N, C-alpha and C positions, 0 to 999 in steps of 0.2 A: 767254486771260482775259479778253479787254476786257468781254463778256459774263456771265461770273460775278460773282455778289454777293460783293465781297470789303471792302466799306466799310457800318458799324454804321449806320443812321439818327442816332443820338445826334450823331455828327459833322455831317454836316447841321444837327442841330437845333441846335448851339452858333453856327456860321453864322449860323440865322436869327433868332437872338433875338440878335447882333450886330446884325444889321442891323435890325431892330427898335427897336433903343434908340440907333443913333447914325447911321443912314442910313436913317430912316424915309423917304426920298423914293422909294426902290426900290420898284416892283410887285411884291411877294412873289410872288403867285400867276403873273406871268409870267415869272417866273425859274424857278421852280421845272417850270413847263410848259415850259419853251426844254430845260430838261436831263431832258424826261422824266420828273419826279417829280410827285408829290400831295403836297399838306399832310400828308392823314392818312398816307402812308406814311412821311412824315417824323415823326409825332407817336408811330408805335408803334415801342417799343424791340425789338422783336422783327426788324423788318426792314433789309435790306442791302441796298445801291446798288452799281453795277457802275462800272468803270473810266471806261468812256465816260460814263455819267451823271454823273459827279463832277467829269470834266475838261469836261466842257459847263458847269456848273454853274459850277466856277472862271473859264472865259472868260468866261460873263459875266459874273460879279458883277465881275471886274478891270474890265472897258470900263464898265460902271456906276457904280463906286466911283473910278477911275481910282489904285487906291491897290494898289503894290506891293505893300505889307507884309501887306494882308489875311488871308493865309492865317495867318501869325504874330499876327497881331493875333486871329483868330479862336480860336487855339489857348492863347493866354492867356483868353479871355474866358471860357474852361471853369471858371473858378477864379471868376469875378462870382458874388455873389449870386442874379441872374436865371438862371443858367446853370449852377447848383454842383450840379444834381444829378445828374449820373454821377460825379464826382469825389467827392462824398460819399459816394455810393455803393459805390465802392470802393476810397477810401484814406481818409476820416476816421475808419474804423475803428481805423485804425492809431495807436501811441502813437511819434512821431516821424517827422520825414522820411526819416533813413536807411535804414528799415523799408518807407516806401511805395515808394522807387525800387528796396529789394529784389525787389519783388515787382510791379513794374512791365511785365515780360515778361509773366507770367503773367495779369496785369488784361488787355491791349491784345493778347495773343494769341489769348485766349478769347474776347473782349466787343468787342472794337471794329473788326480789322483782320485780315482773312485775306489781304492780298496779301503782307507780311512777315513775317519773325518776330521779336519783341525778347531780348533778353539782356540783363541787369544783373551787374554787378560792382563790388565796394566796393572803391576806391581808399585811402581813410581816413572818420576819422569822422565827418566832412562832405564828401565826394565820392565820388559814383559814376560809372563808366563804363557807356556803355549803347552796343551794339552791335545796328544793324536790319540784316537780312538779308534782300532780296528774294527771294519764292519763286520757283522757275523757270515761264517762262512770264510772268511779270507785269512790269506799264511801268508804275512809278509815273512821277509828274512834281517837276520841282524844288520847286512850291507844296508839294506834299506833306512835303516837307524841313524847310521854312519851320513848315508848319502841327505839326510832332511838335517843335520847338524851343519854339513857342508853348506847347506842351502841356507840356512839360518843367517850363516856367516857373511854368506855372499848378498843376501838383501843388506846387512848392515854394511857391506864394503862399499852399495853404492852411493853412500852419504858423509862415510868419513873413513880413512887411510888406516885405522887401528881395528884389528878385526875385535869380534864380541868376546866378552867371556861368556861358556855358555856350562852352565850345569844340568846335570842329568841325575834327579834324585829318585826318576822310579821309569822302569823300561819294563814292558812284555818281555822281553826276553830273559828279564831276572824273577818272570812268574808273576808281574804285575800286572793289572786290568789295562792300564795305560802308559803311553810315553810321556813322560810330564821332564819338560826343557825349562830353563829360567835362564835368558837372553839379556846381559846387561852391557851398556856400552859407556864409553864417554859422553858428558853431554859435549852440544853440537856448538860451532861457533856463535849459533845466533843465541844461543839462551847463553853465553859468555859474553857477546857485546850488551845484550841487555841486561844480564843483572848487576855488570859493570856498571854499565850507567846509571841505571835504577840505584846503584848502592853510590855512585860517584855525587848523584845529584844529593841524596840526604847528606853526606860527609860534608857537601859545601854548604849545604843548609844550614845545618848544624852549626859549622865553623862562622860563618855571617851573622847566624843567630847568635852566637857567644859575642861576637866581636861587638855587634849593633850595644847587645847587654851590657859589655860592657864601655860602652861609648867610644871604642879604635874604631871612629868611622873614614880615618885616613888609611888602616888597614884595608878596611872592606874596598873602600877604594881602589888600594894596590892590588887586591888578590882577585876583584871581581872580575877582572880582562882575563887573567889566569885560569881562573874558573869556568868563566864562558869557552875559553878555547877548549881548554880538555872535554867538557860536555858539547863542545861541536864535535871534537875527534873522535869522542864517543857514538854521538850519532850518526857521524857519517860510516864509521866502521858498522856500528849497527845496522846501518840502510843496506850497506855494500853485501853485507852477509846475506840480509833478507833477499837483495836483489839476486844475486846469487843462486838462490835458492828457489828462487819465482821462475827466473832465467830457465831452470834445469828441468823445472815444473811444466811452464809452459812449451819445451820443446818437447818432452815427453808425450804429452797430450794432443801436441799438433801430430807426432809421431803413430800416437793411437787415434787420433781421425783418419788417419790418411787410411789408415791400416784397414779401420771398421769400413769407411766409403768402399775401399777395394772388394772386401768381403759382399758387402752389400749388392753391392754391382753383379759381383759372381752371381748372387742367388738370386738377384733378379734378371740376368741373363738364362740362368737356368730355367726360373720360371717361366720365362716369354719359349725358350725352348718346345719345352713339356707342350704348353698351350697351343704353339703354332704346330706342332707335331700332331697333335691331338685334333686340330681345326681339318688341318691337309688330311688326315687316316678317314676324318669323317664325310669328307667331299668325293674322294676317291674311291674308285671299286675296281680300278686294273692295276697287279703288281708292280709293274713299270712305271705308272704315272704315280702310286704312291714313294715309290724310293726314290725316284728324281727329284722330288718334292720335299723328301726328307734329305737326301743331300745337301739341295740347297739351304735350306734352314739351317742344318750343321755346320756349312761353310759361313753362313750370313754371322751366324749367333756366336757359335763358337770359337776358340783362340786357338785351331787346329790348322797347321799348313797341309794337310791332305788327307782326306778318308774315303776310304769303301766300303760294299757291301758284298757280302760273296752269298748265294742260296746255293743250297743243296737240288741237285737236278731230280727229277719223279722217280727214279731208280734207289735216290739216294745213295751213289757211288762217284760221286766228284762236288765239289764245292767250284761253282762257275761263277763271273764277275757280273753285276748285274746294274749298279752306280757306282761314281766316284766325283770328287771333286780334287780341284789344286793338282792334276797331273796334266803335262799336255800330250799332245798329241801321240807321238811316239809311244810315250808309257800307257797312254789309252790302248792303244792298240797291243802293245805286249801283253797287257792286264785281260784285254779280251781273249787272248790265245791261249793264257794261262790257266787251267785246271788244276786243282788237288785232289788227289785218289783217296776217297773215303771207304772203299770197299779193300784196303791193303793194310792187315795186319800191321807191318812195318812201317808202316807211313809215321812220322814223328815231327811233321812238320806243326808249329805253333797254330796255326787256324784247324789244323784236323784233330789236334790234341782238344782245342778250346772247344770245337762240336762234337766231339765224341765225348768227352767229360763235362762238358756244359760249366764252364768256367773262366773265368777270365784271367790273361795274364796281361802284366807291365813288365816292359824288355827295356831298360836302361839304355844298354848298348849293345845292338846287333850283334857286335865281334865276341860279346860274352857267351853268347850261343850257338854261336858255329858251329862247333865241334859236335853237336848237339842236330844238327840240322841237315837234313838228305842234299845233296849236292841239285836238287831244283830250288829246293828252297834258300839258299844260299845262292841261287842264281836269281831267284827273285828277289832277296834283298838288294843283291848287288845292281838291277837294272834299274830300284824304284830308288839308291841311296836311301835307303829308311836308315836311321839311327837308332833311335827310342820310339816306341810304338805302344800302343794298346789294342787286345784284340778282345773283344768278348761277343757270346756265344748270343743267338737271337734264338730264343726260346717260347713256344706254347703250348699248353695242357703238357708241361713233362718234355713235348719232344723238341730235335734242335730241328732248327729250319735253314740256318744260316751262321754266319757270324759280321760283326761290324767291326770296322779297324779306324784306328785314327793316326796320325805320326806327327813329329815335328822336325821340322831342320833345323840347322844350325840356329842360325835367327832367333830362333824360337823358344819359351819358357820350357824347362821343363815339367814333363808330365808327370802327376803324382796320384797318392791312389786316390784324391777325391775328384780325379779326373775319369776313375777305373768306377765310382760310384755313379758318378753321373752317368756317364754309358750303358752301365748295369739298366739303370730305371730308365734309360730312355726304350733298350732292346727290348724289353718285353712290350711294350707299345708297338712299335714296328712289329713284334711276331705276331700279334693279337689281329692287328690290320692286314699283314699279309696272307694268315690264316683266314681273315673274314673272304679278303679278295678270291683265293682262292677257291674258296666254299660258293661263292658270286660266281665267279666262273663255270664251276661245275655244274651250277643250278643252270645257267645261262645254257651252256653249251648241250644239255640235258634239254633244255626248253628249245633249242633250235633243233635239235634230234628228233623231237615227239614233233613241231610244225612239218619238218622237211616229209615226215612219215606221214603225215595227213597229208601233204600235198601230194606225195606220190603213189598214195594210195587212190586220189581220183584218176592220175593221168595214167595209173598203170591199167585203166579200164582199156583203154583205145592207145594202143602202139604209136598210132599215128601223131595222137596229141601228148605222146609224153614227153617233156622237159616243159608245157606250156608255163605253170607255174613259177618256175626257175627263171625260164626267160623274161615272163610281165615283170619279175621282183628284179631282176637285173635293170631294167630300162626304167623300171620305177626308183631305183636307187639312183641313176644316171642322173635322172629329171631332177632328184631331191636336191644332189649336187649343184648341179648348172644353177639352180632356182637360190643356193646358198641356204638351205635351210638349218636346224639345229638338229645336233645329233639324234637328241631323244626322239625329234618328231620324224625323223629321219628313219630312225629304228620301229618305229611304231607304225609306219606306211610300210617298213619291209614286212614286217608282220604280216598286216594284211594284203599285201598282194600276195605273199606266198597262197593265202590260205582262200584268194579271193574267189574261187570257183569251188567250194567245200560241199557248198549245197546240192551240187550236181548230183552227189550220190544217191540221192532221192530220183533221178530221172532216167527212164527207163536205158539201158543198153540199145534196144532196138530206135529209137531217137534220138540216143546221142551221137550211136555211129552210122547213122542212115546217109547212105548216098544220093545225093542230088539236094531239089529244096524241101524244106518242113511244111507240111498243112497248117493252117492258121492254128487249128486245137494242139498241133504237135508243139508249132513256137511259143504257144500261152506255157505249156504243161516246162518247156526248157526257161521262160521266164522265172517260172519258179524258184528256180535255183539262187536267185540271189536275197529273197527273203525265210528261206532256207539254211542260206550259209548264215545269214543274223542271229535266227532262232537257235541255230546247231552250237555257234562262236559262245553264244552269249550265257550258255550252259557251261563254258570253260574257264568261266571264273578269274577274267585276266583283271589282272593288280596294275597299281602305277600310270606307265607311260601307256601303258596296254589295252587300256580300261576302253577306249574308242575304235580297238579293233575291228570289233562285231559290227558296228554301226558303218564303217569306213568299208569293210569288206561288203558288207552287204548293198552298198549304193553305187556299186562300180560303173552301173548301165545308167545312174541318173545322168540327163542331158540338161546343157544351160538354160534351154528352152522349155523345158518344161516336159517334153515329149517325150522323156525316158521312163526307166521303171525299177524298182516297183513302188514308187510313192509321187511320183511325178516332180520331185523337187527341182526349183530353178536356180539358177545362177548362186548368189550367195548362202543360200539354203543348203545347199550342197558343200559337204567336207573336203577341203582342200585336198587330203587323203584319196578319196574317190575319183576326183576329178584327173588327179596325175596317173592312177591304177587304171582312169578308163582310157586315158589317150596310150599306154605302154600294152591295155589289154587289146585294142584294135588293131595298133602297130604289128603286134605280135602275130594276131588273128590273121591280116590278112597279107604276111608275106612268109606264112607257112603254109606246108603242104595240107589238105583236107581231106576229107571224102566226097566234098561234091566239086572242088575246082583246086587248081594248080597255086604254088606260091607266086602274088604279085609283086612286081620290081619295086626296088626301095625310092624310084623316081614317083613312082605310080600310087605308092602309098602315102609319100609327102605330100602329093596332090588332093589327095582325097583330104587327108588330114587337116589342110589349108581352107577345103572346101567348106569341112565342117567348123572350122575356128569361128568364135563365135556364138554357133548358134549348138549344135552337139557338141565341143570341145570349149577350152579355155585356150584361148591365142597363146595367153605367157607361156602355156605347159605345152600346147606345139610346138611354138618355136625354140623351147628349150629341148624336145626331144629331139628335132629334126638340127639343133648345132652340134648338140651331143653324140647323136649317129653319125652324121655328116664327118664329124672329128676322127670317129672310131675307124669309118671306111678309110678315112686317107691314112690313119697309122695302118693299116691293114696293110694299104696300098705300098707305104711306104719299107714296111719288113719284106713283102714279097719281092721288091726290087733290089734290097740289098742282098737276099739269100740265090737271087737268078745272077 
């Protein structure tokens, strides 16, 4: 269990405060580094250290100070004004030293130490027995026994000035199974005033009783005012003593409540972050959209000045900026131009190492690591004015995808280990969402390629009509945009437009490529391509938003007045997508070269569309195509004029 987290950082924090106050010649940074600790881990009340780290810390500290009693001194220092935080938190809310020692087991076992268990038993009103039993598999050191006694002395110091007497009849380092301590202290002023008052009352009543029995009523009258004054003074002294103790307890309880509310707020914020990120990634399928939403949540919910996300490029040779918050425009421009090399073995920047080794970094001050940074990394830190930051890898299924980093400027609180834990909890969620988005993107690209191949297989039969499906799709997309349709519906219509003529695969070349007008029978054969398109596409098993593709693609020759084919649908019975493709298909067909005629001018094509609006074509869709095609023509003329 040498590598198990057994000791709360508060214990080491007390040592550090003692060192800074009384041994300021010691380099705390080097001491912590020797023990495998960091200042931010020590400052984080939620962090725990191992037995090995604590041993190394004490070994080095003993050598630097030469003080064999340093452990006990550190235990006592927990009661000093500089280091009173931990004891105030757990003990000053109690009225009386006996109550504090009665709860010392619950306090230490739950909040400070996991290597042993503490139990306490009251011996008298001012004496307690405390037994410390090591947990199986743990191996404490003698200095920790000394530190415990100093800690018991510190607890007593919170309630009275004089140190208690500590007896240690049993010790595990002397071969005993447990460490047993007997702590005895002077009785408190509360008890003094209470006992004095009670005894004085008994004496006064006894004296007055004797006087009454002896018939000395005059003596009673003379003695009574003095007796009452004495009792009143004792009562006032007792009340003041109790009031002081209650005031101290009340103040400590307030501090404790404030601290608990602060922790509750942090936990609530962390829960909100996780929940909101989960909701965002469940709604988004594009990597950029996911990352933009994630950084917005981090900026809104977490107490960081700035944050950024870098992802590896497809070749895994560079880390590239993807999203961030808290940076001004010049810094964003700088981030957009900066990349970090992953393909150079000598690269030693924190971001690169975090990505490669899949471990987080918490840097208290960039100046402390400048010597280990490359010139590029130093320039990066200088440009962004970073001082303290956290960097965590974004990992999915054991593979590094990128890094997430946050930092705080001078005006913000210091980053601590719990911040690392929070980001390390968020990073895998981001990693999973990125992986899913990339898989979805790959699937979408594969699907699009498949559709283009299908469309091209028809157009390739006749070089004269090559590109027809792509042009119809382009015009259909323009109409959808002009009409303000939702992205999902636009995507479904795009796919239907791309495949609208796929049924022509069943039409003979002799008819499809014939010069001149088709006979009535040949025309009927050409018309069959609509239901063939629907029948073939229904076998593709389209899912989600694409389920209507077969029906829409197969209905692109239906007309508003019901004279179209293959079903003779009317008006509202014709799917909107089919109406859009019908207009786009007609416009592309009449403005392109065919075997039996030359391409028609745009103005003539617009005239025919207007003539057919309301009978063959939907009027709003015709207007939309004419508007967007006119706009496109004007833009082309403007570009030509600029080139000229």
